[in-house]
C-alpha positions as CSV (number, residue, x, y, z in Angstrom):
1,M,182.1,77.0,150.6
2,D,179.7,76.0,147.8
3,W,176.2,77.3,148.2
4,Q,174.7,73.8,148.4
5,D,177.0,73.1,151.4
6,I,175.9,76.3,153.1
7,Y,172.3,75.5,152.5
8,Q,172.5,71.9,153.7
9,S,174.4,72.9,156.8
10,R,171.7,75.4,157.8
11,I,168.6,73.2,157.4
12,C,167.0,72.4,160.8
13,G,163.7,71.9,162.5
14,A,161.5,74.8,163.4
15,D,161.9,74.2,167.2
16,E,165.7,74.4,166.8
17,A,165.6,77.5,164.6
18,V,163.5,79.6,167.0
19,R,166.0,78.8,169.9
20,L,168.1,81.5,168.2
21,I,165.6,84.0,169.5
22,K,166.6,85.4,172.9
23,S,164.6,87.3,175.6
24,G,164.5,91.0,174.8
25,D,165.0,90.5,171.0
26,R,163.0,92.5,168.5
27,V,161.6,89.9,166.0
28,V,160.2,91.3,162.8
29,M,158.0,89.1,160.6
30,A,157.7,89.3,156.8
31,H,154.7,91.1,155.6
32,A,151.2,89.6,154.9
33,V,151.4,86.3,152.9
34,G,155.2,86.3,153.4
35,E,154.7,85.4,157.1
36,P,156.2,82.0,157.8
37,P,153.6,79.8,159.6
38,A,156.1,77.1,160.6
39,L,158.4,79.5,162.4
40,V,155.6,81.6,164.0
41,E,154.0,78.5,165.4
42,A,157.3,77.2,166.8
43,M,158.0,80.5,168.4
44,V,154.7,80.6,170.1
45,N,155.1,77.0,171.2
46,N,158.5,78.0,172.7
47,A,157.0,81.1,174.5
48,E,158.0,80.0,178.0
49,A,161.7,80.3,177.0
50,Y,161.2,84.0,176.3
51,R,160.7,87.2,178.3
52,G,160.0,90.5,176.6
53,V,160.4,89.5,173.0
54,E,159.0,92.2,170.8
55,I,157.1,91.0,167.7
56,C,156.8,93.7,165.0
57,H,155.1,93.6,161.6
58,M,152.4,95.2,159.4
59,I,149.6,93.0,158.1
60,S,149.5,89.5,159.5
61,V,147.5,86.7,157.9
62,G,148.2,84.1,160.7
63,S,146.5,83.6,164.0
64,G,148.4,86.4,165.8
65,A,148.6,84.1,168.9
66,Y,151.6,85.9,170.3
67,S,149.5,89.0,170.8
68,D,147.2,87.1,173.2
69,V,147.1,88.4,176.8
70,K,148.3,85.1,178.2
71,Y,151.7,85.7,176.5
72,K,152.1,89.3,177.7
73,D,155.2,88.4,179.7
74,N,156.7,86.5,176.8
75,F,155.8,88.7,173.8
76,T,155.0,92.3,173.2
77,F,153.2,93.0,169.9
78,N,154.4,96.2,168.3
79,A,152.2,97.0,165.3
80,M,153.1,99.2,162.3
81,F,149.6,98.1,161.0
82,T,147.2,96.0,162.9
83,S,144.4,93.6,161.9
84,A,141.5,91.7,163.5
85,N,143.9,89.0,164.8
86,T,146.1,91.5,166.7
87,R,144.4,94.8,167.4
88,K,142.8,93.6,170.7
89,S,146.3,93.5,172.3
90,I,146.7,97.3,171.7
91,A,143.3,98.0,173.2
92,E,144.2,95.9,176.3
93,G,147.4,97.8,176.8
94,H,150.0,95.0,176.5
95,G,150.4,95.6,172.7
96,Q,151.7,98.8,171.2
97,F,151.4,100.8,167.9
98,T,154.2,102.6,166.0
99,P,152.9,105.2,163.4
100,V,154.9,105.1,160.2
101,F,154.4,105.6,156.5
102,F,154.7,102.3,154.6
103,H,157.4,103.6,152.2
104,E,159.6,104.6,155.2
105,I,159.8,101.2,156.9
106,P,162.9,99.9,155.0
107,G,164.7,103.1,155.9
108,Y,163.8,102.6,159.5
109,F,165.6,99.2,159.3
110,R,168.6,100.5,157.4
111,K,169.1,103.5,159.7
112,G,168.7,101.6,162.9
113,I,165.6,103.5,163.9
114,L,164.0,100.1,164.3
115,P,167.0,97.7,164.6
116,I,166.1,94.0,164.0
117,D,167.6,91.2,166.0
118,V,165.7,88.3,164.2
119,F,163.8,88.4,161.0
120,L,161.3,85.6,160.0
121,L,160.2,85.1,156.4
122,Q,159.1,82.5,153.9
123,V,161.1,81.7,150.7
124,T,161.1,79.3,147.8
125,P,163.7,76.6,147.5
126,P,167.1,77.9,146.2
127,D,167.6,78.0,142.4
128,K,170.7,76.6,140.7
129,H,172.6,79.7,141.6
130,G,171.7,79.5,145.3
131,Y,169.1,82.3,145.3
132,C,165.7,82.0,147.1
133,C,162.7,84.1,146.2
134,V,160.5,85.8,148.8
135,G,157.7,85.3,146.4
136,V,154.8,87.4,147.4
137,S,156.2,90.2,149.6
138,S,159.1,92.4,148.6
139,D,157.9,95.6,150.5
140,Y,160.0,95.8,153.7
141,T,160.7,92.0,153.6
142,I,163.9,92.3,151.6
143,Q,165.4,95.1,153.6
144,G,164.3,93.3,156.9
145,A,166.3,90.3,155.9
146,K,169.3,92.4,155.0
147,S,169.3,94.4,158.2
148,A,168.6,91.7,160.7
149,T,171.3,90.1,162.9
150,I,169.7,86.7,162.4
151,V,167.5,85.6,159.5
152,L,165.2,82.5,159.8
153,A,163.4,81.3,156.7
154,Q,160.7,78.7,156.0
155,I,161.4,77.0,152.7
156,N,158.1,76.5,151.0
157,D,158.0,75.0,147.5
158,R,154.4,76.2,147.0
159,L,155.4,79.8,147.1
160,P,155.5,81.4,143.6
161,V,158.7,82.7,142.1
162,V,157.9,86.4,141.3
163,Y,160.4,88.6,139.5
164,G,161.8,91.9,140.8
165,D,163.4,92.8,144.2
166,T,162.6,89.4,145.5
167,F,165.8,87.3,145.8
168,L,168.1,86.5,148.7
169,H,171.2,84.2,148.5
170,V,171.3,81.3,150.9
171,S,174.4,82.8,152.5
172,E,172.1,85.7,153.7
173,I,169.9,83.3,155.7
174,D,171.0,81.7,159.0
175,R,168.5,78.8,159.3
176,F,166.2,77.0,156.9
177,V,163.1,75.2,158.0
178,V,161.5,73.1,155.2
179,R,157.7,72.9,155.2
180,S,155.4,72.8,152.2
181,E,152.0,74.5,152.4
182,P,149.8,76.6,150.2
183,P,150.3,80.4,150.6
184,A,147.6,82.1,152.7
185,E,144.7,83.3,150.6
186,A,142.5,86.4,150.8
187,P,139.3,85.7,148.8
188,P,137.6,88.7,147.1
189,A,135.2,90.6,149.3
190,A,131.5,90.5,148.8
191,V,130.1,93.6,147.0
192,N,127.0,95.4,148.3
193,D,124.8,98.1,146.8
194,A,126.7,101.0,148.4
195,A,130.0,99.7,147.0
196,R,128.5,99.4,143.5
197,K,127.2,103.0,143.6
198,I,130.5,104.3,144.9
199,S,132.3,102.4,142.2
200,E,130.2,104.1,139.5
201,F,131.4,107.5,140.6
202,C,135.0,106.4,140.9
203,V,135.1,104.7,137.5
204,D,133.8,107.9,135.9
205,L,136.8,109.7,137.4
206,I,139.3,107.3,135.9
207,E,140.4,108.0,132.3
208,D,141.8,105.6,129.7
209,E,145.6,105.2,130.0
210,S,145.5,106.0,133.7
211,T,147.9,104.3,136.1
212,L,146.1,102.9,139.2
213,Q,146.8,102.3,142.9
214,I,143.9,100.4,144.4
215,G,143.5,98.3,147.5
216,I,141.5,95.4,148.8
217,G,137.8,95.2,149.9
218,A,134.3,95.6,148.7
219,I,134.7,99.0,147.1
220,P,137.9,98.1,145.2
221,E,136.2,94.9,144.0
222,A,133.3,96.9,142.6
223,I,135.6,99.5,141.0
224,T,137.7,96.9,139.2
225,A,134.6,95.3,137.9
226,G,133.4,98.6,136.5
227,L,136.7,99.3,134.8
228,I,136.1,96.7,132.2
229,R,135.0,99.4,129.7
230,K,138.3,101.3,130.1
231,R,141.4,101.0,127.9
232,D,145.2,100.6,128.4
233,L,145.2,101.0,132.2
234,G,148.5,100.5,134.1
235,I,149.1,99.3,137.6
236,H,151.6,100.9,140.1
237,S,150.1,99.8,143.4
238,E,151.3,98.6,146.8
239,L,149.0,95.7,146.5
240,V,147.8,93.4,143.6
241,T,144.7,91.2,144.0
242,D,142.7,88.7,142.0
243,T,140.5,91.4,140.4
244,L,143.4,93.1,138.7
245,V,144.3,89.7,137.1
246,D,140.8,89.7,135.7
247,L,141.4,93.1,134.1
248,Y,144.7,92.1,132.7
249,E,143.3,88.9,131.2
250,A,140.4,91.0,129.7
251,G,143.0,93.3,128.0
252,V,142.0,96.3,130.1
253,V,145.2,96.5,132.0
254,T,148.0,96.5,129.5
255,N,150.6,98.6,131.2
256,R,151.8,99.7,127.7
257,K,151.0,103.4,128.2
258,K,152.8,103.7,131.5
259,S,155.5,106.4,131.8
260,L,157.4,104.4,134.4
261,D,158.1,100.6,134.3
262,N,156.4,100.4,130.9
263,G,154.8,97.0,130.3
264,K,155.0,96.0,133.9
265,M,152.3,95.5,136.6
266,V,154.3,97.0,139.5
267,S,153.4,96.1,143.1
268,T,155.2,95.7,146.4
269,F,153.2,92.7,147.7
270,L,150.5,90.2,146.5
271,M,147.5,89.1,148.5
272,G,144.7,87.1,146.9
273,T,144.0,83.5,146.0
274,K,145.8,80.7,144.1
275,K,144.6,82.4,140.9
276,L,146.7,85.4,141.7
277,Y,149.8,83.4,142.8
278,D,149.6,81.2,139.7
279,F,149.3,84.3,137.5
280,A,152.4,85.9,139.1
281,E,154.5,82.8,138.9
282,R,157.5,83.6,136.7
283,N,155.4,86.1,134.8
284,P,157.6,88.8,133.1
285,A,154.6,91.2,133.2
286,V,154.6,91.3,137.0
287,L,157.3,93.2,138.9
288,L,157.6,93.2,142.7
289,R,159.7,96.2,144.0
290,T,160.5,97.2,147.5
291,V,158.1,99.6,149.2
292,D,160.6,102.4,149.4
293,Y,160.4,102.4,145.6
294,V,156.7,101.6,144.9
295,N,155.2,103.9,147.5
296,N,157.8,106.6,147.4
297,P,155.8,109.8,146.6
298,M,158.6,111.0,144.3
299,I,158.3,107.7,142.3
300,V,154.5,107.8,142.3
301,A,154.7,111.4,140.9
302,Q,156.4,110.1,137.8
303,C,153.5,107.9,136.8
304,N,151.2,109.3,134.1
305,R,147.6,110.0,134.9
306,M,148.1,108.5,138.4
307,V,144.9,107.7,140.3
308,S,145.0,106.5,143.9
309,I,141.9,105.0,145.5
310,N,141.8,104.5,149.2
311,S,139.2,104.4,152.0
312,G,138.4,106.0,155.3
313,I,136.5,105.6,158.5
314,E,135.3,109.2,158.8
315,V,135.8,112.6,157.1
316,D,135.1,115.9,159.0
317,F,133.9,119.2,157.6
318,M,137.5,120.4,156.9
319,G,138.3,117.3,154.8
320,Q,140.4,115.6,157.4
321,V,140.3,111.8,156.8
322,V,140.6,109.3,159.6
323,S,141.4,105.9,158.2
324,D,143.3,103.9,160.9
325,S,141.6,104.6,164.2
326,I,138.1,104.6,165.7
327,G,138.3,107.3,168.4
328,V,141.1,106.3,170.7
329,R,141.0,102.7,169.4
330,Q,143.7,101.7,166.9
331,F,142.0,99.9,164.1
332,S,144.6,99.4,161.3
333,G,147.5,101.7,160.2
334,V,148.4,104.4,157.8
335,G,149.8,101.9,155.3
336,G,150.4,103.5,151.9
337,Q,147.4,105.9,151.8
338,V,149.4,109.1,152.4
339,D,152.3,107.9,150.3
340,F,150.1,107.7,147.2
341,I,148.0,110.7,147.9
342,R,151.1,112.9,148.1
343,G,152.6,111.2,145.1
344,T,149.5,111.9,143.0
345,S,149.4,115.5,144.2
346,M,153.1,115.9,143.0
347,S,152.3,114.3,139.6
348,L,154.7,115.6,137.0
349,D,152.1,115.6,134.3
350,G,149.6,117.5,136.6
351,L,146.9,114.9,136.0
352,G,147.1,112.9,139.3
353,K,143.9,112.3,141.3
354,S,143.6,110.9,144.8
355,I,140.2,109.5,145.8
356,I,139.0,108.5,149.2
357,A,136.0,106.3,148.7
358,L,133.8,105.3,151.6
359,P,130.1,104.5,152.4
360,S,128.2,107.6,153.7
361,A,127.2,105.8,156.9
362,A,127.8,102.6,158.9
363,T,125.9,100.4,161.4
364,L,128.0,99.8,164.5
365,R,128.1,96.6,166.5
366,D,125.6,98.0,169.1
367,G,123.2,98.7,166.2
368,A,123.7,102.4,166.1
369,F,123.5,104.0,162.6
370,V,126.1,106.7,162.2
371,S,127.3,109.2,159.6
372,K,130.8,108.9,158.2
373,I,130.6,112.6,157.2
374,T,131.0,114.4,160.5
375,P,131.5,118.0,161.8
376,Y,134.4,116.9,164.0
377,I,136.5,113.8,164.0
378,A,135.9,111.5,167.0
379,H,137.7,112.3,170.3
380,G,141.1,110.7,170.3
381,A,141.0,109.8,166.6
382,A,144.2,110.3,164.5
383,V,144.1,112.2,161.2
384,T,145.5,109.9,158.5
385,T,145.2,112.3,155.5
386,S,145.3,115.9,156.4
387,R,143.0,118.6,155.1
388,N,145.9,120.0,153.0
389,D,146.5,116.6,151.3
390,V,142.9,115.6,150.6
391,D,141.6,115.7,147.0
392,I,138.4,113.9,146.2
393,I,135.9,112.2,148.5
394,V,133.3,109.8,147.1
395,T,130.3,108.2,148.7
396,E,127.3,106.4,147.2
397,Y,125.7,109.8,147.0
398,G,128.2,111.6,144.9
399,V,131.6,113.3,144.5
400,A,133.1,116.1,146.6
401,R,136.2,117.8,145.1
402,L,138.0,119.5,148.0
403,K,141.2,120.9,146.6
404,G,141.1,124.7,146.4
405,K,137.9,124.9,148.5
406,T,137.4,127.0,151.6
407,L,136.3,125.3,154.8
408,R,132.7,126.4,154.3
409,Q,132.7,125.1,150.7
410,R,134.2,121.9,151.8
411,A,131.6,121.4,154.4
412,R,128.8,122.1,152.0
413,S,130.2,119.7,149.4
414,L,130.6,116.9,152.0
415,I,127.0,117.4,153.4
416,A,125.8,117.0,149.8
417,I,127.2,113.5,149.6
418,A,126.3,112.5,153.2
419,H,123.6,110.0,153.9
420,P,120.1,111.7,153.6
421,D,119.2,110.7,157.2
422,F,122.0,112.9,158.5
423,R,121.9,115.9,156.2
424,D,119.6,118.1,158.3
425,G,121.7,117.5,161.4
426,L,124.9,118.2,159.6
427,A,123.4,121.4,158.1
428,A,122.5,122.6,161.7
429,E,126.0,121.8,162.8
430,F,127.3,123.8,159.8
431,E,125.3,126.9,160.8
432,E,126.5,126.6,164.4
433,R,130.1,126.2,163.4
434,F,130.4,128.8,160.7
435,G,127.7,131.3,161.8
436,V,126.0,131.4,158.4
437,S,122.9,129.7,157.0
438,Y,123.4,126.4,155.2
439,R,122.7,126.8,151.5
440,P,123.8,124.0,149.2
441,G,126.3,125.2,146.6
442,A,126.9,128.6,148.2
443,G,130.4,129.9,149.0
């Protein structure tokens, strides 16, 4: 059968498409901006037809309505990463969380560790050869579509065509729902004084010709602005945002000194504004690869002068970093933090650096002002980056290099970059814990 015939025979309305979902199915959604709004809305509208449907994904940019308690008999949310729109369900007990390194997710699908009944995604209209592009999310999206029993796709002609591991043939998709709409946007975060100070320390740690992995938020925004004075930077990052486009257009990011994928800005998903999506559209300089390539520590290790920059919620005296939970409350997920930290540690050129950049303190919702440098992690919190993996910690008060340091040396280094309001209390905790007086810089 000709591909056009296959395509035309599989076009239907969203309500009809989601009837292929059955009670008890595991439904996995494409990642981040790849989430198909038309299909998700139709699935939620059809909630009464389902019992015990498991909804599984990482970042969601939609409403997350299926995770509301009123649908607890219809849907169970199973997070591999959770955001503001879904984390409440986990706290309430009708949602669940599955710990996983980002780079391992496609393998979970392939091996049947997390088998998929139905996969939902968003794609471009087919090209003249019958191939649709997933546009903004290769990550686990491509493997999810290939591993699922049923694949439902929203055809969106406003999704950019981006080169790389991004194409599916129409024969690999069971139903097409046509709805045109702009891809979801994530505007740049506002930058505060603490983020600017942190960025200054981070920028000083980044050499010309480095290859970068950097995320989203106020600190990454400030860092990328500070990188304007650098030369010949490369990008090998799970995520590309608007600010990296600015660096590319300024001639700072050239990718021409990269040891791997030379000349290419490599990422596994895009999340930004129309500016980013227009930049990536059919741009040979942008290459989306699946996450089991981009985030694979053995691949990251091949990148020259690799620098990974991530964040955390708290760091204890031993250097343990908590980035995805607040006490017993699940806040986000591991994502690619450990993937890149281990990859930079394994760097073949021996020049890799991994940075955890975070404010020294935070004001909680109840108004309490708390230190993010702490003697012990909070009760029930999960360690994201272990004390054996951690490398460099940066706050607005300085840099603590932890590799090769004893526990006492680590604690002293971290107290030195803690918020001044908490240093005396931390010093007292140090003396109680280690049984020696606190002297900055001592062994």
